BAVODO-821618 format. One line per field, with one value per residue (C-alpha): residue number from 0; x, y, z. Coordinates in pm, whole numbers. Each point is the difference from the previous one (the first is absolute). Example, Ala and Ser with C-alpha at 12.3 -4.5 7.8 and 13.67 -1.06 7.14 Angstrom:
2
n = 0  1
east = 1230  137
north = -450  344
up = 780  -66
REM end
This chain:
411
n = 0  1  2  3  4  5  6  7  8  9  10  11  12  13  14  15  16  17  18  19  20  21  22  23  24  25  26  27  28  29  30  31  32  33  34  35  36  37  38  39  40  41  42  43  44  45  46  47  48  49  50  51  52  53  54  55  56  57  58  59  60  61  62  63  64  65  66  67  68  69  70  71  72  73  74  75  76  77  78  79  80  81  82  83  84  85  86  87  88  89  90  91  92  93  94  95  96  97  98  99  100  101  102  103  104  105  106  107  108  109  110  111  112  113  114  115  116  117  118  119  120  121  122  123  124  125  126  127  128  129  130  131  132  133  134  135  136  137  138  139  140  141  142  143  144  145  146  147  148  149  150  151  152  153  154  155  156  157  158  159  160  161  162  163  164  165  166  167  168  169  170  171  172  173  174  175  176  177  178  179  180  181  182  183  184  185  186  187  188  189  190  191  192  193  194  195  196  197  198  199  200  201  202  203  204  205  206  207  208  209  210  211  212  213  214  215  216  217  218  219  220  221  222  223  224  225  226  227  228  229  230  231  232  233  234  235  236  237  238  239  240  241  242  243  244  245  246  247  248  249  250  251  252  253  254  255  256  257  258  259  260  261  262  263  264  265  266  267  268  269  270  271  272  273  274  275  276  277  278  279  280  281  282  283  284  285  286  287  288  289  290  291  292  293  294  295  296  297  298  299  300  301  302  303  304  305  306  307  308  309  310  311  312  313  314  315  316  317  318  319  320  321  322  323  324  325  326  327  328  329  330  331  332  333  334  335  336  337  338  339  340  341  342  343  344  345  346  347  348  349  350  351  352  353  354  355  356  357  358  359  360  361  362  363  364  365  366  367  368  369  370  371  372  373  374  375  376  377  378  379  380  381  382  383  384  385  386  387  388  389  390  391  392  393  394  395  396  397  398  399  400  401  402  403  404  405  406  407  408  409  410
east = -2065  62  302  143  50  60  315  170  319  278  354  133  328  -9  171  -256  134  356  295  -10  361  -99  -307  225  142  -335  9  8  156  -244  137  -44  -357  -184  220  14  -368  -120  207  -135  -360  47  186  -238  -332  -51  -260  98  272  107  335  19  349  70  271  -165  -225  -7  -334  -142  -372  -113  -308  12  -200  305  28  292  140  357  87  -147  197  322  -60  -101  327  206  -143  -1  349  215  310  -124  141  -226  64  -111  -304  -111  59  -228  -259  -23  -7  -269  -339  -271  -347  -286  -340  -153  309  195  -251  12  380  17  -236  208  322  -128  -167  343  -106  225  293  320  -129  -378  -153  271  -154  294  -139  -312  224  218  -302  -145  330  51  -341  63  330  -161  -275  239  223  -298  38  -342  -356  -361  6  295  -143  -322  185  242  -250  -205  315  117  -347  -22  345  -95  -310  212  233  -293  -230  252  300  223  238  -50  366  246  164  112  352  106  -176  161  341  -56  -108  307  227  -147  49  372  13  152  66  -216  309  97  130  -247  130  -281  39  -316  -281  -293  -320  153  302  -211  -235  290  174  -322  -37  354  -66  -314  205  225  291  109  336  -83  205  -181  151  -216  44  -238  140  -326  -189  273  -11  -377  30  306  -183  -290  234  243  284  243  -40  257  -10  67  310  170  -60  348  166  -217  228  -210  -80  -332  -166  -306  -4  -348  -24  -284  53  -130  347  56  362  166  27  222  279  276  233  -264  -103  362  13  -324  134  280  218  -267  -10  -314  -293  -252  -370  -94  -357  -20  -357  86  -72  247  207  196  267  242  -9  380  -57  -180  256  307  -125  -189  -352  -344  -193  -374  -84  -314  50  -6  -312  -169  54  -145  -303  -81  -69  -212  -202  -125  -101  -211  -158  -335  -20  66  -340  -167  206  -98  -368  57  189  -281  -242  243  26  -378  -11  257  -213  -280  238  125  -354  -93  308  -89  -346  148  229  -289  -206  270  -154  -343  69  140  -292  -249  184  -8  -377  -52  212  -192  -332  98  197  -197  -332  -152  217  -280  -231  277  79  -354  32  78  323  -180  -172  326  169  -270  17  379  -38  -265  200  321  -176  -139  340  166  -275  19  374  -24  -297  171  283  -243  -200  316  114  -337  6  356  -70  -321  193
north = -874  -105  -223  254  242  -248  -147  329  107  250  24  351  188  365  327  30  -292  -60  196  -6  -118  -318  -70  -66  -307  -173  44  -329  -22  -61  -341  -128  114  -308  -262  178  79  -335  -174  241  -70  -374  22  241  -105  327  -19  318  262  323  174  379  152  367  248  71  -295  -378  -171  -351  -51  -345  -218  -259  -149  22  261  238  -51  88  -366  14  317  -161  -303  228  194  -306  -187  293  127  -306  223  193  -86  -26  359  136  -230  116  363  -4  -220  257  304  -127  171  -263  64  -250  -24  342  173  -175  113  360  -6  -125  281  262  -126  9  338  129  144  -254  91  179  272  33  19  -188  -181  -238  -219  -106  -139  -177  -158  -115  -147  -175  -163  -97  -157  -206  -108  -94  -197  -193  148  169  -111  112  195  224  44  140  217  161  47  206  167  117  121  200  154  113  163  180  145  102  154  175  230  -231  -42  336  86  -275  -80  -360  -83  -6  328  181  -137  115  347  38  -122  245  274  -75  125  -316  50  -184  -181  -132  -357  -203  -324  -212  -305  -209  -33  -52  199  289  56  -45  274  228  -46  56  334  94  -109  214  289  -21  -215  -271  -136  -310  -301  -269  -280  -280  -354  -125  135  -56  247  259  -50  55  325  114  -55  212  280  -25  -95  -286  -304  -205  -279  115  -220  240  313  -12  26  280  289  259  214  150  320  -148  -332  -145  -321  -213  -374  -267  -85  -45  109  324  10  307  11  261  -203  -67  367  98  -234  139  356  -104  286  272  240  203  -32  -270  -38  -325  -125  -294  -131  -344  -155  -75  262  -108  271  -7  305  26  103  316  65  -23  126  313  -130  153  -291  -67  -278  -172  158  350  -87  -115  340  174  -225  121  349  -137  -197  319  144  -304  -48  143  -257  -285  61  -51  -312  -144  39  -194  -273  -33  -59  -246  -196  -34  -99  -273  -145  -37  -144  -253  -104  -40  -210  -223  -48  -80  -262  -149  -19  -174  -348  115  -34  -350  -99  123  -191  -315  38  45  -306  -213  117  -67  -321  -171  138  102  -210  -217  295  190  -298  13  365  85  194  334  -32  -100  308  232  -167  38  373  45  -190  183  335  -99  -134  338  182  -234  52  380  53  -104  247  281  -68  -16  338  155  -134  124  352  24  -98
up = 1413  -365  -51  -250  289  280  -160  -94  177  -70  134  -61  25  -104  85  282  204  -121  -135  -377  -14  186  -209  -300  176  -57  -378  -193  -344  -283  -95  357  66  -126  165  336  26  -133  266  262  -99  36  329  179  -159  -185  -278  -185  31  -169  46  -35  7  -79  93  335  85  7  57  -12  -66  117  -25  276  283  225  275  -50  348  104  -58  -351  -81  123  -221  -288  -8  80  -299  -242  85  81  -9  309  342  305  105  -337  -12  345  -97  -302  171  281  -233  -237  -9  -44  -140  -7  -167  -81  138  -274  -262  123  2  -360  -105  182  -153  -359  58  111  336  174  -227  84  -231  8  -345  -187  -297  -24  278  -190  -276  254  171  -332  -114  334  -34  -363  100  276  -241  -279  239  135  350  21  -66  9  327  -87  -350  147  252  -243  -279  245  136  -344  -97  324  -49  -350  145  261  -262  -221  259  225  -37  203  -295  -168  53  -102  332  -27  110  -364  -78  292  -97  -358  109  221  -277  -252  258  -5  -362  -143  -373  -253  -135  345  5  206  148  146  221  4  -254  235  32  196  -223  -312  116  91  -335  -191  181  -104  -359  -9  141  -305  113  -243  116  206  108  198  209  137  132  -268  -325  -189  223  -45  -377  -13  196  -196  -327  123  107  -290  234  61  226  187  260  355  6  -244  210  155  -343  -139  -100  -183  303  109  117  172  185  64  202  132  33  233  126  370  -39  -110  -381  -41  256  4  -221  -265  3  -60  -298  -142  21  -235  121  -13  294  -68  247  -88  70  174  40  240  24  136  338  137  -183  -306  33  292  235  -41  -360  108  275  -219  -337  -111  -58  1  142  -11  245  118  344  -152  -197  319  162  -305  9  352  -131  -283  251  160  -337  -71  341  -114  -281  239  160  -340  -63  337  -95  -322  187  255  -286  -157  326  16  -366  62  278  -254  -259  255  94  -365  -64  294  -151  -342  152  198  -321  -202  46  -130  -377  44  222  -262  -273  210  59  -373  -80  251  -143  -362  51  275  124  -337  -228  -132  -68  -179  -221  -135  -114  -361  -75  -41  336  167  -146  137  339  8  -69  269  261  -97  40  341  104  -63  187  296  22  -15  231  327  -69  -82  315  212  -137  78  355  52  -126  207  311
REM end
């Protein structure tokens, strides 16, 4: 088995094996990703790692020679989440779904193709997978193996969305939330207060902007991100620390942050109302939830939550079941293609010493074995000889690779 496949592992938490409210506990803030995962790599002898965190899944893609035993998983969560107590470490270690080798490849393909998603056919996931890989690459956490895997994964996902009707209807979490909100007949001049400027909220607010809304206020921990989004939408941006003193009211509250704690409790909600008593629309797309349940109990709200969206997705799943069969056929082909890609990469790695070996042979021939004969040649003859040898050198370096490819494809 090629090393590209042999070293692949995945640790997964999704809506299939864990309550979505508990998955959010595993989210890691952006500014902590590099330090936490670099330390983890060194401690557990992990060569490469990628962290994928969305509203309804947290996954870790690893390249390592280690076996992902229960002991390894315990050490993994203990090292990555030092704030966890033993009970929490044991909980997540026992709940994790672990994939290895080709199972890990197949899982990555299914995730990016959206058939493992909370809502089958959501295009949002391919962007999230690509961005997660780019982050790991830019932070120096991943290398050649994950590059090969996720290049193939993204290419396959694009093929799925092009050749099937799996995403014909926009049914991502954001799209469903948007459709429900529009169905509530919110006026175009509604005051939209957004908490969070990440991918999910950005997509939601862009939908609302396209719908005709133009009154946006955005709060975010990192003010710069809020300012970029506010400029795009023609709105205002504030740091999250100033949310408690905001006094201009709202009609629609949209929230999706990576916080592990409640963002909008009953007291803060009261402050944000600024004395208004009319019913408000709340869209809580965060895991765990950003808005306290007491808010909906004690105030007139029309709430759109991730739990509601999950129930809607169940009905969409049945509508798309016929397309899943077509997607599975594409993924089966993609799995076989990756086996070939992995074999070819193994050959390329094995052939890496060849160019240097050829150069060394050439140097020995020119500088030792035939040195005296070469010294007797005139400059023009030497130049021709250099060209001939250079041409043969390139051919000798390429021929083994060509022959290896032919042998592989014949087998």
